[in-house]
N, C-alpha and C positions, 0 to 999 in steps of 0.2 A: 542627580545622582551621575550622569550621562555625560554633563557639561567637562571638558575637558579632556574628552575623549580625543583621540589621535586620529589624524583626518582621514588617514586611508579606512579606519572602521568604521568611523562618521558617515563617510562614505558610501560603505559598503551598509551599514543599516537604512539609507535615507533610500538606496535602490532596490534592495531588498525587501522595501514593506516595514520595515521595522515602528513599533506603534508603542510610541514611551508612558500614553496612557495606561494603555493597559499592563506593560513592563511594571507601570508604579502598583499598581493593584496589585498584582500576583506577588511583586517582592514583596510585598507590606504583608502577603498573605501567609507568606515562606518565613517572613521574620516572625510576625505574630504566632507561627504553630498553626496556623489556621490550613495551608499546604503543610503535608506530612506524609510518610510512607502509611500514617494510621487513617488519613482521610484520603486514603487512595483507594479502601478495603471499601467496598459496597455492602452496602443497609438491607436487613430483608431476608427473609428465607430463601437459603439454593438450595433447588432439587436436582441433578439431574435430567437433560432433555429425554421425553418420552420417543416410545418405538418410531412414533407418525409424529413426533418434532424434526424428523429426518429426511429426506429424499433422496434416494438412491439415481441416481444418473445411467439410463441402462447403458449396457454393453449392444455392440451392433448387432440384431437378430433381435433383441429381448423387447420384452413390450415394452410400450411407449418409443420405441428411440427413431422408430421411422417416422413417425408424428412430430420428433421433437426433431427432427435432423430436417424435413419437408420447411417444419416456421423458421428453424434457423437459416437455412437455404433463403428463403423468399426475403425475410427481411435483411439481407444482404446481397440480395440481388436488386434490391429495393435504396440500398448504401444510405439503408437507418439506422447502422452499425457503424460505432467507432472504440478505440481503443486508446485506453489513454492509460502510459507506463510510469512508475514512479522510480526517476532514475535521481533520487534526493541524496537528503542525509549528509552525512560530515564526511566522506572518502577517505576514514581512518582504517577502518580494518585489513586494508589491505596496500596498509604501512603509507598513507596517501595517494598512492592510486585512485581514481576513480571508477570504480566498478565495471560501469557501464563502457569504457571503452578499452575494459584490459580485456585481454585472446583467453576465452572459453573455452572452443573445440574446432580446431583444425583452423585455427591461426587465425577464426573470424570472434570477434568480440561480441559481448553478450548484445549489447545496443543490436551490432547487426545482424545475427541469427535472430534477434527477436522481430526485428521491424519484415526479414529475407523471411520467417514463416509466416505473418503476417500479407508481404507481397504475393507468392507461391497461393496463399487462398483466393486472393485479391486475381489472379489470373484466371485459376481453374475456376472459378463460379461469374468471370464476367462483372466482378465488382469494384465496389470504390470503397475501402473502408478507413475512414480518418483516423490520423494518429495524433497524438500528443503527448507530450514528454514535459514531467512537472520535473522539473530540476530542485538546485537550491544554490546557495550562497557559494556553496564548496565547490560546487557539479558543473555551473549552467557554462560557463566560460570552455573547456574541457568538452563538453558533448555538444556545444554549435559546434565547435573547428572538425569535433569529430565526425560529424553527419553531413559537413561542407566535404570536408576529409574522403570520406567512404561511401560520397555519395548514394547515400539512405535517407534522398526523395527529397519531401519539404514540409515535415511535419509543426504543427503547433506546440508552439515552445511556451512554458508560462513554467514561473517560480514560486514554493513556498516562500513562506517567510523566515524572516531571522530571530536571533535574541539573545541576549549574554546571561551566560551564565551565573548565577550564582552560590556565597558561602552556605553553609547552612543555616546561620545569622540573616542573612537575607542582603547582607553587605555584596557590592559588584566580587566575584571571580576574575585573581588575575592569573593568566601563564607565565611561565616559568622567566621570561622578558618582561615583565609587568605590566603587559599589554591588557585590555580586555577579550575577554575569552568571549567569542561568538559561537553557539550550536542552530541547528535548524528545527522546530520547535512539534516536529512530529507533521502526521500525512493527514492528523485533520484538518491543516489545511483547508484540504483538497479543495470543498464548498466552496467559501471565502475565493482562495486563489483562481478557480475556476473562474467564476462570476466577473472579478476584478481585473483580472486578464484581458478580459476577452473575448476568452477563447468558449466558453460555455455558448454564447449566442453567435459564434462563428458556427458553430455544432449545429445550431439550434437550427440554422437561415442552409445549411447544406441539406436538412432534411435528418437529421440525425434523431431516434428514439430510442436507442437504449447505449451506453456507454458500458463498457469492460475496462475493468480495471487490475490493475497485477503489477509484482513487482520485477526491474529490471533482470535480479538474478533469478529471478526463478523461470527459464524456460520455458519450461512443463506447460508453465501458463497463459498458451498460444489461444487468439480468438478460435471459437470451434460452434460447425452450425448444432450440434445437438444441445451442448450444455446454451447457446444463446434460445432456441426452442423451450427448452427446458424453464426460462427465464419467462419468456414470452407466454407460456402457458399455466406458468402460474396464477397472473394473473396479480401477484406481488409485486411493487415497486422493490422493490431488493434482494440480491439473491447472493449469501455467500459462502463460498466454496470452503465446505470442510472435510477431511480425511481423517482415516483410522488409526489412530496412538500406535505409536510404538516405540513407548520409553517417549515421548513428545510433551512436553508440559507448554504452559503458555497460552494464551487464549483461548476459549472453547466456549458452546455454548448451553447456557443454562435457563435453566426458569430462576427468577427474582422476583417471587409472592407472584408465582404464576404466571409469571411473565415472561414470555421465552426474549434473550438476548443474549447477544458476545460477549463476555469478560474477559477484559487484558487481564494477564500472568497478575500484577498485580493488586489487583482487584479482591481476589478470592480470596476470604476469611481463610487464617493459619489452619483453621479445626474440619472446615471445609475438605474432605476425600477426595480431591481432581481425579485420579485413580477410576472415578466413578461414571465420569462422563469417556463414551467409549470414541469419540473423536475431534480433534484442535482446530482452529482457524489458519486457514496457509494464507489468509489472507489477499486475497486475490476473492476478485468481486463483479458484478451487473449493478448495474443501477436503469430503472426509465431515467429520462434524460430531464424532467420535470424535478424529481427526487433530488437534483442536483444544485436547483437554481434558490432554494433557502437557505438560514442559518439552521444552527441546532445545537442548542444549549451543552456541548460535549463536557466532558468529565478534563480536568486538568490534573493531570499527575505529575506524582514528585519522584522524581526520577535523579537518582544520585552514580555518579558515573566514578571513574578514577584516573585522574587528570595528573599524571605523573608521581604519583604516591599521597595525593592530597583529593581528596573530597568535595567535588563540585557539585552543582543540584539543575536540573535542567526542570524546568515543566511543562509539559508534553500533549496534545492530544492526538486519537487514534480517529479514522475517520470511521472504522465496521463497526462503533458505539453507536453510529444512526440508526442499528439496528435495535436499539433500547425505544426512538422512538417512529417507528416506521415497519409496517407488517413483513416482514421478511424471509425467504426461503432458504433454508440451508442444504443444500446438495451437495449431495458425499458424493465423492469422485474417485475414483484409484491415484496412489501418489507414487507407484514407479511403473514402470514395462513402455511400452510403446503408445499405450493410450492417457500413460502417468500423467498429473498435472500438477506434482510436487516435485521438484527439483532445486531447493532456495541453496545459494552459495554464499557463505558471509565469510571466511577466511579460505585462505591458499587449498592448507587441510583440506576442507569438501569441495573445493574444485577438481583437487588431485584423486580425492575419493571418487566422483562422481563421473570419470570420464567416462566409463564403460556406456553407466545408462543414460550421457548425456548423448553421447554415438549411438545410442541403438533409438532413442528419442527421434534424433534428424534424419537417421537411415529412415522413419518410418511417417516423415515429413519432407524428403526431399524439399533442398531452397540453391 
């Protein structure tokens, strides 16, 4: 099916880790209906999380904060903490501009602010925090150039994979010019991409024990000693940050046949009242390094996209589904204010509305 692709497309597929055998398997599953909106839905009895399933991040002065903060500072000063910033995707919501390089506040880009916050923490603690950026075929060149242009240090850079969009019948989807249409198949690539790129081995060689993962467009999700300490003191290999809902939908922690895990929005049955779940997934997490060094049978999700008035099918995975396989702490964090950890920017309107919140955030964390 992929024979006869134009040279540029073929070169992009080769550079960014396209797997023909996996693609053909998934394409066949779409064609036969084995992958569909219905196959996304999880099977089993779904219940809201119990009160004891959620752990609240204490504020300064509250019980538990001092010990968590101290544990996080100790790990940082031993240079055991790394930061992975998810800066991949398709660069479509801002009109084709790569969001990581876009001015966010006071002329500074999202990536510039994100890494400046990390460097400020390093300086205050005399620590070294390894940074790695996960790009995509659509963002890699721009981000590498932006890092060099803005003098953003020497982060490790690796990329997620690439695949080809499909029609609903499993045939290749072609763009308006008749060419194949590429896409990045989700941040579930994280585990394989970290290992295959050699970045995981590099972090291990540096003595890293804990890896934070967050989106480049969420400036609130900065490296924070108390959050690191809460992860370390939990004794669990994964911590997923959650926040109180305020009309939010999407992924959330629930019990499936009694087992606590995060479910992405499309995995919820229509009959389940998501309003019963008081928190949602912020897509920020912490991992013990060893938890990143293995494969997981993550669910392939069937995703339909509007592509110029036509329906394109993408098959994607999400990394936080690892919570179905590993003991996970669900850390409830504040979403706004100086301690806020959830300021997602998905569209230009979001960025405009968030300016006051972002200025307040940066005022509390000078860079």
